[in-house]
C-alpha positions as CSV (number, residue, x, y, z in Angstrom):
1,M,-19.9,10.1,87.4
2,L,-16.3,10.2,86.2
3,K,-16.7,7.0,84.3
4,K,-19.8,8.3,82.6
5,K,-17.9,11.4,81.5
6,S,-15.0,9.3,80.2
7,R,-17.4,7.2,78.1
8,I,-19.0,10.3,76.7
9,I,-15.6,11.8,75.7
10,V,-14.5,8.5,74.1
11,W,-17.6,8.1,72.1
12,S,-17.5,11.7,71.1
13,I,-13.9,11.2,69.8
14,V,-15.0,8.0,68.0
15,G,-18.0,9.7,66.6
16,G,-15.9,12.7,65.5
17,L,-13.4,10.3,63.8
18,L,-16.2,8.4,62.1
19,L,-17.8,11.7,61.0
20,T,-14.4,12.9,59.7
21,L,-13.7,9.6,58.0
22,T,-17.2,9.7,56.4
23,I,-16.7,13.2,55.1
24,V,-13.2,12.3,53.8
25,V,-14.6,9.2,52.1
26,L,-17.5,11.2,50.6
27,R,-15.2,14.0,49.5
28,A,-12.2,11.8,48.5
29,D,-13.4,11.3,44.9
30,R,-13.8,15.1,44.5
31,I,-10.4,15.7,46.0
32,A,-8.8,13.1,43.7
33,E,-10.6,14.6,40.7
34,N,-9.2,18.1,41.6
35,M,-5.7,16.7,42.0
36,A,-5.9,14.9,38.7
37,S,-7.2,18.0,36.9
38,Q,-4.4,20.1,38.4
39,R,-1.8,17.5,37.3
40,L,-3.1,17.3,33.7
41,T,-3.1,21.1,33.5
42,Q,0.5,21.2,34.7
43,L,1.5,18.4,32.3
44,A,-0.1,20.3,29.3
45,A,1.7,23.5,30.2
46,E,5.1,21.7,30.6
47,Q,4.8,19.9,27.3
48,N,3.1,22.7,25.4
49,I,0.1,20.5,24.5
50,D,-3.4,21.7,23.8
51,L,-5.1,19.4,26.3
52,R,-8.8,19.8,27.2
53,W,-11.5,17.8,28.8
54,H,-15.1,18.1,30.1
55,D,-15.3,15.9,33.1
56,I,-13.0,13.7,35.2
57,D,-14.8,11.2,37.3
58,I,-12.8,9.1,39.9
59,Y,-14.3,6.3,42.0
60,L,-11.7,5.4,44.6
61,L,-13.7,2.6,46.2
62,Q,-14.2,0.9,42.8
63,G,-10.8,1.9,41.5
64,K,-12.1,3.4,38.3
65,V,-11.3,6.6,36.4
66,Q,-13.3,8.1,33.5
67,I,-12.5,11.2,31.4
68,D,-15.2,12.6,29.1
69,S,-14.6,14.8,26.0
70,L,-10.9,14.6,26.1
71,S,-9.1,16.4,23.3
72,V,-5.3,16.6,22.6
73,G,-3.7,18.9,20.1
74,L,0.0,18.4,19.1
75,S,2.3,20.1,16.6
76,V,5.5,18.4,15.4
77,A,7.9,20.8,13.6
78,D,10.4,19.6,11.0
79,S,13.1,22.3,10.8
80,V,14.8,20.6,7.8
81,K,11.7,20.7,5.6
82,A,10.2,23.9,7.2
83,D,7.0,21.9,7.8
84,T,4.8,21.3,10.8
85,T,2.5,18.3,11.3
86,F,-0.6,19.1,13.3
87,I,-2.3,16.2,15.1
88,H,-5.7,16.4,16.8
89,I,-7.0,13.6,18.9
90,S,-10.6,13.6,20.2
91,L,-11.7,11.0,22.7
92,P,-15.4,11.1,23.8
93,R,-14.6,8.7,26.6
94,L,-11.3,7.4,28.1
95,S,-11.9,4.9,30.9
96,V,-9.5,3.3,33.3
97,G,-11.0,0.2,34.9
98,S,-10.2,-1.4,38.3
99,V,-7.1,0.4,39.7
100,H,-6.0,-1.8,42.7
101,W,-5.7,0.9,45.3
102,L,-4.0,-1.2,48.0
103,A,-1.0,-1.6,45.7
104,L,-1.2,2.1,45.0
105,L,-1.1,2.9,48.8
106,R,1.5,0.4,49.7
107,E,3.9,0.4,46.8
108,R,2.9,3.6,44.9
109,R,2.1,1.4,41.9
110,A,-1.1,1.8,39.9
111,Q,-2.1,-1.7,38.8
112,I,-4.7,-1.3,36.1
113,D,-6.9,-4.0,34.5
114,A,-7.6,-2.1,31.3
115,V,-7.7,1.2,29.5
116,R,-10.4,1.8,26.9
117,V,-11.0,4.5,24.3
118,T,-14.5,4.6,22.8
119,N,-15.4,6.2,19.5
120,G,-12.2,8.3,19.2
121,H,-11.2,10.5,16.2
122,V,-7.8,11.4,14.8
123,A,-7.0,14.2,12.3
124,L,-3.6,14.9,10.8
125,S,-2.6,17.7,8.6
126,K,0.6,19.5,7.4
127,S,1.3,23.3,7.3
128,A,3.3,23.1,4.1
129,D,0.5,21.6,2.1
130,S,-3.1,20.4,2.5
131,T,-2.4,16.7,3.1
132,M,-5.1,15.3,5.3
133,L,-5.6,12.0,7.1
134,T,-8.6,11.3,9.4
135,L,-9.5,8.1,11.3
136,D,-13.0,7.8,12.8
137,S,-14.7,5.9,15.6
138,I,-11.6,4.4,17.1
139,C,-12.3,1.8,19.8
140,V,-9.2,0.4,21.5
141,A,-8.5,-1.5,24.7
142,V,-5.1,-2.3,26.3
143,H,-4.9,-4.6,29.3
144,D,-2.7,-5.3,32.3
145,L,-1.0,-1.9,32.7
146,C,1.1,-0.8,35.6
147,Y,2.2,2.8,36.4
148,N,4.9,3.4,39.0
149,L,4.3,6.7,40.6
150,T,7.9,6.8,42.0
151,D,9.7,6.8,38.7
152,S,6.8,7.6,36.4
153,L,7.3,4.3,34.5
154,L,4.4,2.7,32.5
155,T,4.6,-1.0,31.7
156,Y,1.9,-3.1,30.0
157,N,1.2,-6.4,28.3
158,D,1.7,-5.6,24.6
159,S,0.3,-8.9,23.5
160,V,-3.2,-8.2,24.8
161,Y,-5.0,-5.4,23.0
162,S,-7.9,-4.9,20.6
163,L,-8.5,-2.3,18.0
164,Q,-11.6,-1.4,16.0
165,T,-12.0,1.6,13.8
166,G,-14.5,3.1,11.4
167,G,-13.5,4.9,8.2
168,L,-10.0,6.1,7.4
169,H,-9.8,8.9,4.8
170,F,-6.7,10.3,3.1
171,R,-6.3,13.1,0.7
172,S,-3.0,14.1,-1.0
173,A,-1.6,17.6,-0.8
174,D,-2.6,18.5,-4.4
175,G,-6.0,16.9,-4.0
176,L,-5.4,14.6,-7.0
177,F,-5.3,11.4,-4.9
178,A,-7.7,10.1,-2.3
179,A,-8.2,6.8,-0.5
180,A,-10.6,5.4,2.0
181,V,-10.8,2.3,4.3
182,G,-14.2,1.1,5.6
183,S,-12.8,-0.4,8.8
184,I,-9.6,-1.6,10.5
185,R,-9.7,-4.2,13.3
186,T,-7.6,-6.6,15.2
187,A,-8.0,-8.5,18.5
188,D,-5.6,-9.8,21.1
189,A,-2.6,-9.0,18.9
190,G,-4.1,-11.1,16.1
191,M,-4.3,-10.5,12.4
192,I,-5.0,-7.0,11.0
193,I,-8.1,-6.8,8.8
194,L,-8.9,-3.9,6.5
195,T,-12.2,-3.9,4.7
196,N,-13.8,-1.9,1.8
197,I,-10.7,-0.2,0.6
198,S,-11.0,2.2,-2.4
199,G,-9.0,5.0,-3.8
200,G,-7.2,6.5,-6.7
201,N,-6.8,9.7,-8.6
202,T,-9.7,12.2,-8.4
203,D,-9.2,14.0,-11.7
204,K,-9.9,12.8,-15.3
205,P,-7.3,10.4,-16.8
206,E,-6.8,12.5,-19.9
207,E,-6.1,15.6,-17.8
208,H,-3.7,14.0,-15.2
209,G,-0.5,14.6,-17.2
210,R,-1.2,18.3,-17.6
211,L,-2.3,18.8,-14.0
212,M,0.9,17.1,-12.8
213,G,3.0,19.6,-14.6
214,K,2.9,18.3,-18.2
215,Q,4.8,15.1,-17.5
216,E,4.5,11.4,-18.2
217,V,2.0,9.9,-15.7
218,T,0.1,6.9,-14.5
219,W,-3.5,7.4,-13.4
220,S,-5.2,4.7,-11.4
221,R,-8.3,3.8,-9.4
222,F,-8.9,0.6,-7.4
223,R,-11.4,-1.2,-5.1
224,L,-10.3,-3.9,-2.7
225,P,-12.9,-5.7,-0.6
226,S,-10.4,-6.8,2.0
227,V,-6.7,-7.0,3.1
228,H,-5.6,-9.1,6.0
229,T,-2.3,-10.2,7.5
230,S,-1.1,-13.1,9.5
231,P,-1.0,-12.6,13.3
232,V,1.1,-9.5,13.9
233,N,1.6,-7.2,17.0
234,I,1.1,-3.6,16.1
235,I,2.4,-2.3,19.4
236,R,5.7,-4.2,19.2
237,M,6.2,-3.1,15.6
238,A,5.6,0.5,16.6
239,K,8.1,0.3,19.5
240,A,10.7,-1.4,17.2
241,N,10.0,1.1,14.4
242,E,9.9,-1.7,11.8
243,V,7.3,-3.6,9.6
244,R,7.8,-7.3,9.9
245,I,4.9,-9.5,8.7
246,D,4.8,-13.2,7.8
247,S,2.0,-13.0,5.2
248,V,-0.4,-10.5,3.6
249,L,-3.5,-11.4,1.6
250,V,-5.1,-8.8,-0.7
251,V,-8.5,-9.5,-2.2
252,G,-9.2,-7.1,-5.1
253,Q,-12.4,-6.4,-7.1
254,S,-11.2,-4.0,-9.8
255,A,-8.3,-1.7,-10.9
256,D,-8.2,0.8,-13.7
257,V,-4.7,2.0,-14.8
258,Y,-4.2,4.7,-17.4
259,Y,-0.7,5.3,-18.7
260,D,-0.1,8.6,-20.6
261,S,3.2,9.2,-22.3
262,K,2.1,12.4,-24.2
263,Y,4.5,14.5,-22.1
264,P,8.1,13.7,-21.2
265,P,8.9,12.6,-17.6
266,K,10.4,15.2,-15.3
267,Q,13.0,12.8,-13.9
268,P,14.3,9.2,-14.5
269,Y,12.3,6.3,-13.2
270,P,14.0,4.4,-10.4
271,M,14.6,0.6,-10.5
272,P,12.2,-1.2,-8.1
273,Q,15.0,-2.3,-5.8
274,Q,16.3,1.3,-5.6
275,A,13.0,2.5,-4.2
276,L,12.9,-0.3,-1.7
277,L,16.5,0.2,-0.5
278,E,15.9,3.9,0.1
279,L,13.1,3.2,2.6
280,K,14.2,4.3,6.1
281,T,11.9,2.0,8.1
282,P,13.0,-1.7,8.1
283,L,10.6,-3.7,6.0
284,H,10.2,-7.4,5.6
285,I,7.0,-9.1,4.4
286,R,7.8,-12.7,3.8
287,R,4.9,-13.4,1.4
288,M,2.2,-11.3,-0.2
289,I,-0.6,-12.7,-2.3
290,A,-3.0,-10.5,-4.2
291,T,-6.0,-11.5,-6.4
292,L,-7.9,-9.1,-8.7
293,D,-11.1,-9.9,-10.5
294,T,-10.7,-7.2,-13.3
295,T,-7.8,-5.1,-14.4
296,R,-8.3,-2.5,-17.1
297,L,-5.2,-1.1,-18.7
298,Y,-5.4,2.0,-20.8
299,V,-2.4,3.3,-22.8
300,T,-2.0,6.5,-24.9
301,S,0.9,8.4,-26.4
302,D,-1.0,11.4,-27.5
303,G,-3.8,11.8,-24.9
304,K,-6.5,11.2,-27.6
305,N,-6.1,7.7,-29.0
306,V,-6.3,5.3,-26.1
307,G,-5.6,1.6,-26.3
308,K,-7.3,-0.8,-23.9
309,L,-6.4,-4.2,-22.5
310,D,-8.6,-6.2,-20.1
311,L,-7.1,-8.8,-17.7
312,L,-9.3,-11.2,-15.7
313,Q,-8.7,-13.3,-12.6
314,T,-5.2,-12.0,-11.9
315,R,-3.2,-13.6,-9.1
316,A,0.1,-12.1,-8.1
317,R,2.6,-13.3,-5.5
318,I,5.7,-11.6,-4.0
319,I,8.2,-13.4,-1.8
320,N,10.6,-11.4,0.4
321,L,9.2,-8.0,-0.1
322,C,11.9,-6.2,1.9
323,N,14.6,-3.6,2.0
324,I,17.4,-5.9,3.3
325,P,20.5,-5.6,1.0
326,D,21.6,-8.8,-0.9
327,R,18.2,-10.5,-0.5
328,T,16.3,-11.9,-3.5
329,M,12.8,-10.7,-4.1
330,M,10.7,-13.1,-6.2
331,T,7.5,-12.2,-8.0
332,G,4.9,-14.2,-9.9
333,L,1.8,-13.3,-11.9
334,H,-0.9,-15.4,-13.5
335,S,-3.7,-13.7,-15.5
336,H,-6.2,-14.3,-18.2
337,F,-6.8,-12.1,-21.3
338,A,-10.4,-11.0,-21.7
339,G,-10.4,-12.3,-25.3
340,G,-8.8,-15.6,-24.5
341,G,-5.3,-16.7,-23.5
342,E,-3.2,-16.9,-20.3
343,M,-0.1,-15.1,-19.1
344,R,2.4,-16.2,-16.6
345,V,5.4,-14.0,-15.5
346,K,8.1,-14.7,-13.0
347,T,11.0,-12.5,-11.9
348,D,13.8,-12.9,-9.4
349,M,15.5,-9.6,-8.4
350,Q,18.6,-9.1,-6.3
351,L,18.3,-6.2,-3.9
352,N,21.7,-4.7,-4.6
353,K,22.9,-1.5,-6.4
354,R,23.2,-3.2,-9.8
355,G,19.7,-4.6,-9.5
356,T,20.4,-7.9,-11.3
357,F,17.4,-10.0,-12.1
358,T,16.0,-12.9,-14.2
359,Y,12.8,-12.6,-16.1
360,N,10.6,-15.4,-17.5
361,A,7.3,-14.9,-19.3
362,D,4.9,-17.3,-21.0
363,I,1.7,-16.5,-22.9
364,T,-0.4,-19.4,-24.2
365,E,-3.4,-19.7,-26.6
366,L,-3.7,-16.0,-27.2
367,K,-5.9,-14.8,-30.1
368,G,-4.4,-11.8,-31.9
369,S,-7.9,-10.3,-32.1
370,S,-7.7,-10.0,-28.3
371,L,-5.2,-7.2,-28.8
372,K,-7.4,-5.3,-31.2
373,S,-8.7,-2.9,-28.5
374,L,-5.0,-2.0,-27.8
375,T,-3.4,-1.9,-31.2
376,K,-6.2,-0.3,-33.4
377,P,-6.8,2.9,-31.3
378,M,-3.1,3.5,-30.8
379,L,-1.6,2.3,-34.1
380,G,-4.5,1.8,-36.4
381,V,-3.4,-1.8,-36.8
382,E,-5.5,-4.9,-36.7
383,L,-3.6,-8.1,-35.9
384,N,-5.0,-11.6,-36.4
385,C,-3.2,-14.7,-35.5
386,N,-3.3,-17.8,-33.2
387,I,-0.4,-17.5,-30.7
388,H,-0.1,-21.0,-29.2
389,N,2.9,-20.1,-27.0
390,M,5.1,-17.0,-26.5
391,S,8.0,-17.4,-24.1
392,V,11.0,-15.2,-23.1
393,Q,13.8,-15.9,-20.7
394,C,16.1,-13.1,-19.9
395,A,18.7,-11.9,-17.4
396,G,19.7,-8.3,-16.8
397,N,20.5,-5.4,-14.5
398,N,19.7,-1.7,-14.4
399,T,21.2,-1.0,-17.8
400,K,21.1,-4.1,-20.1
401,M,18.9,-7.2,-20.6
402,N,19.7,-10.3,-22.8
403,G,17.9,-13.6,-23.4
404,T,16.0,-15.7,-25.8
405,F,12.5,-15.4,-27.4
406,C,10.2,-17.9,-29.1
407,M,6.7,-17.4,-30.4
408,Q,4.8,-20.3,-31.9
409,Y,1.9,-19.1,-34.0
410,D,-0.1,-19.5,-37.2
411,S,-2.6,-17.6,-39.4
412,L,-0.8,-14.2,-39.1
413,S,-2.4,-11.3,-40.9
414,V,-2.1,-7.6,-40.5
415,H,-4.3,-4.7,-41.7
416,V,-3.4,-1.0,-41.3
417,D,-6.1,1.7,-41.4
418,D,-5.5,4.6,-43.8
419,H,-6.5,6.9,-41.0
420,S,-4.0,5.5,-38.5
421,P,-3.1,7.9,-35.6
422,M,0.5,7.3,-36.7
423,E,1.2,9.6,-39.7
424,V,3.8,7.3,-41.2
425,M,1.5,4.2,-40.9
426,A,-1.4,6.1,-42.5
427,R,0.7,7.2,-45.5
428,L,2.1,3.7,-46.0
429,S,-1.1,1.8,-45.2
430,W,-1.8,0.8,-48.8
431,L,1.8,-0.5,-49.2
432,V,1.7,-2.5,-46.0
433,N,-1.7,-4.0,-46.7
434,A,-0.6,-4.9,-50.2
435,F,2.7,-6.6,-49.3
436,A,2.2,-7.8,-45.8
437,P,0.6,-11.1,-46.8
438,V,3.6,-11.8,-49.0
439,V,6.4,-10.5,-46.8
440,L,5.4,-11.4,-43.3
441,I,6.1,-14.9,-42.0
442,N,2.7,-16.1,-41.1
443,Q,3.6,-19.0,-38.9
444,N,6.3,-20.5,-36.7
445,P,7.4,-23.2,-37.2
446,R,7.2,-22.7,-41.0
447,N,6.7,-26.4,-41.6
448,P,5.1,-29.1,-39.4
449,N,8.3,-31.2,-39.2
450,E,10.5,-28.3,-38.1
451,E,11.3,-26.9,-34.7
452,P,10.0,-23.4,-34.0
453,M,12.7,-20.8,-34.3
454,S,14.0,-18.9,-31.3
455,Y,15.9,-15.7,-31.3
456,E,18.5,-13.9,-29.2
457,V,17.0,-10.7,-27.8
458,S,18.3,-7.8,-25.9
459,A,17.2,-4.4,-24.6
460,T,18.9,-1.3,-23.2
461,R,17.0,0.3,-20.4
462,D,15.8,3.8,-20.9
463,P,15.7,5.4,-17.4
464,M,13.1,7.9,-18.7
465,K,10.6,5.0,-19.3
466,P,8.7,3.1,-16.6
467,F,10.3,-0.2,-15.6
468,P,7.6,-2.4,-17.4
469,A,8.7,-0.8,-20.7
470,Y,12.1,-2.5,-20.1
471,F,10.4,-5.9,-20.5
472,L,8.1,-4.9,-23.3
473,T,11.1,-3.7,-25.4
474,V,12.8,-7.0,-25.3
475,M,9.6,-8.8,-26.2
476,A,9.0,-6.4,-29.1
477,D,12.5,-7.2,-30.3
478,G,11.7,-10.9,-30.4
479,M,8.3,-10.5,-32.1
480,L,9.8,-8.3,-34.9
481,Q,12.6,-10.8,-35.5
482,T,10.0,-13.6,-35.7
483,V,7.6,-12.1,-38.2
484,L,9.9,-10.2,-40.5
485,P,12.0,-12.1,-43.1
486,F,15.7,-11.7,-44.0
487,G,16.7,-10.4,-40.7
488,L,14.7,-7.2,-41.0
489,G,13.6,-7.3,-37.3
490,K,14.8,-4.8,-34.8
491,G,18.5,-5.5,-34.2
492,A,18.4,-8.6,-36.3
493,L,21.8,-8.0,-37.9
494,E,23.4,-8.2,-34.4
495,K,21.6,-11.3,-33.3
496,K,22.0,-15.0,-34.2
497,K,19.2,-17.5,-34.6
498,V,19.3,-20.3,-32.1
499,K,17.3,-23.5,-32.0
500,K,14.7,-23.8,-29.2
């Protein structure tokens, strides 16, 4: 009888324990979810973060965690600029897969196979202006994470991640510039690929200078089918706070650039190396190659008469695009004029305070009539000639440039309209048209058995003009010396003719 009672007591205890264990197991997920909810609420209060969510689902036996409709609101104040950046992150689903609970119980380490975000959204704005940046449908996965509960330390394998986003949209504070990217993706720390990039100014080109405060401006729009890099690790670059990429390839479809010098600039233009050296984030792109099918350049000095120049199949290359002092940045450009002719330009620039550089340009087999769409609207001048070769070799710094210029051409003729936009040209059009055929040197070399004449050229940089104007000034100096007789070209009395 005693044995029977003992067995009943033992089995009752065992049954009670099993029942308790069953209840605990069945309720463990709910208990864990409540604990996680309390911890997130505490964290949000401590860090002053607007943190919200709809559901937290924890499956202890499977080692999985899932948070639905998670949103995070952050504000980062800049006391120096009296500005605050607002960041809102919306994640429809954040999932943590396969937490190894034995390691969690024994060593208080949460070993996690992967964390995934599906169809997230990020919005960034500033209080001081209306700058806006949004990034849609973010899907990202990071693998092999480990969170140590003892010291709250998170470690992960930063070489194994994937990223896929939808559209990125940017709008400047004044609303005059907008850009969009169709998608951004990478996989396993591989190359970064951006597709369907478009952007530019949103206003009308002829109104841009006035809207910017009546100043000299450059208006632009562009369309790039793709940009991709060599393999690069985004996470490591973010942790190191630097941009270091071996190569970047840009494939462009079209670019429209409108330069308006009707109004004076508000401040001097910096030299290219000055803008690079002032970058706070370390930058080094070893090689960048860009191709562009069509480039349309528009130039005006009065906002009404606009000259146009079309370039086709442009290929540009930059070596050592960086902000490392005393490095040399090398650039190259090869393009075709729409009316015929090729242009090749090379520059080597020292990244130092003086901005020393060398500049070499070659233009071959260019028809003067190709420039009609540029010279006639702006100057009321039609130029006809066969330019077989135009070359300039110069060296300079941020104040002065010197070198040599040679243009081999024939069949030069010039006609000035009596309604030229330039008042002086219009008044003297009859005189120029009458004497130009007699006065101008219509070919170089002048005789078949002679060497073409080269000229020493120079230019003084005007900080109130864009950097390309520095190069155009020295080329204009050489062209005037070449076509005008008796040393009447710009600065001809200070220059000496030299043989090519």
